[in-house]
N, C-alpha and C positions, 0 to 999 in steps of 0.2 A: 875441668874449664864448665863443661854443661853445667854440673852444680852449684858453682858459683853464679854463672849469668843466671841460672833459674833463682838463684836465691838474692839476687839483686834486681830480678824484676818483681818479685814478692814482696819485697820490701818498698818497692818503689810502687807498688800497687794500695799496699797498707796507707801510704804516705798520703795521695793522691784522696784515696777513701776519706781518711782524718779530716784531711781538709776540706772536702767537701760537706761533713756532716757539722765541723764546726762553723762552718760559713752559715751553715743553714738553722743551727742553734744560734749565732749572733745574730740573726734575721729574726728568728724569733722574738727574741731579747728586745731590739730595738721595737717591733712592734709594741711588745706588753708596754715597754716604757714609754712610746707614742700613748698610748691607751691610759696608762695612769695618770699620765700629765694634762692629759687633754680631761680627763673625767675635773683632775685637781682644780684645773682653769675653771671649768665649768660651774664647778663647788662654789668657789671662790666667788665668780660674777653672780650667780643665785644670792649669795649671803650679802653681796654688797647693793644688789638691788631691794634685797628684806629692810637692811637698814637705812637704805634710803628713803624707800616708801617710811618705815616707823620713825625718821626724822623729819620728814616732812608731815606727819597727822601731829606729831608733836608741836610743828612749829603751827598749822595750821587751828589747833586748841588750844593754844598762847593767843595767839593772834586773837581767837572767838573771846579768852576770856577778859584780853586788854580795851576789846570792843566793849565789853558788857560794863566793866570797870569805870571807862571812860564816859558809858549812859549813865551809870549811877551817880559818880561824880557830878556831871551835867545836874542830874535832877536834883541833886543835892543843893547845888548852888542855885538854882533855879527856885527851888522851895525859899531858900536865904534870900535870895533878893524878892521876891514878893513878900517875905515879911518883913524884911526891912522895911519894903516901900509901903506897907500898910502903917508902920510905925510912924515915918515921916508922912503921912496922909492924916493920922489921926493926932499927930503933934502938932501939924498946920492946921488943924481945928479948932485947937485949942488955947 
């Protein structure tokens, strides 16, 4: 009887020990997963910020090009108007 009780006590001690170790490993795994997810979110946020900056720069460049094209078109139109005015002025003199 004594041996049976000691055997049961030994088995109970082993089960308790294994349970604690499993809980510790589970906690470590959760911490590691949390760290990995946090790093992935931070990396994704940095990539989104970078992409937004790149898009912003592209929009600014396109706007600058459009303004320059508008200035060029205005200058060309003004030159044509002046030329036409000279032609009309010369025709009026004749």
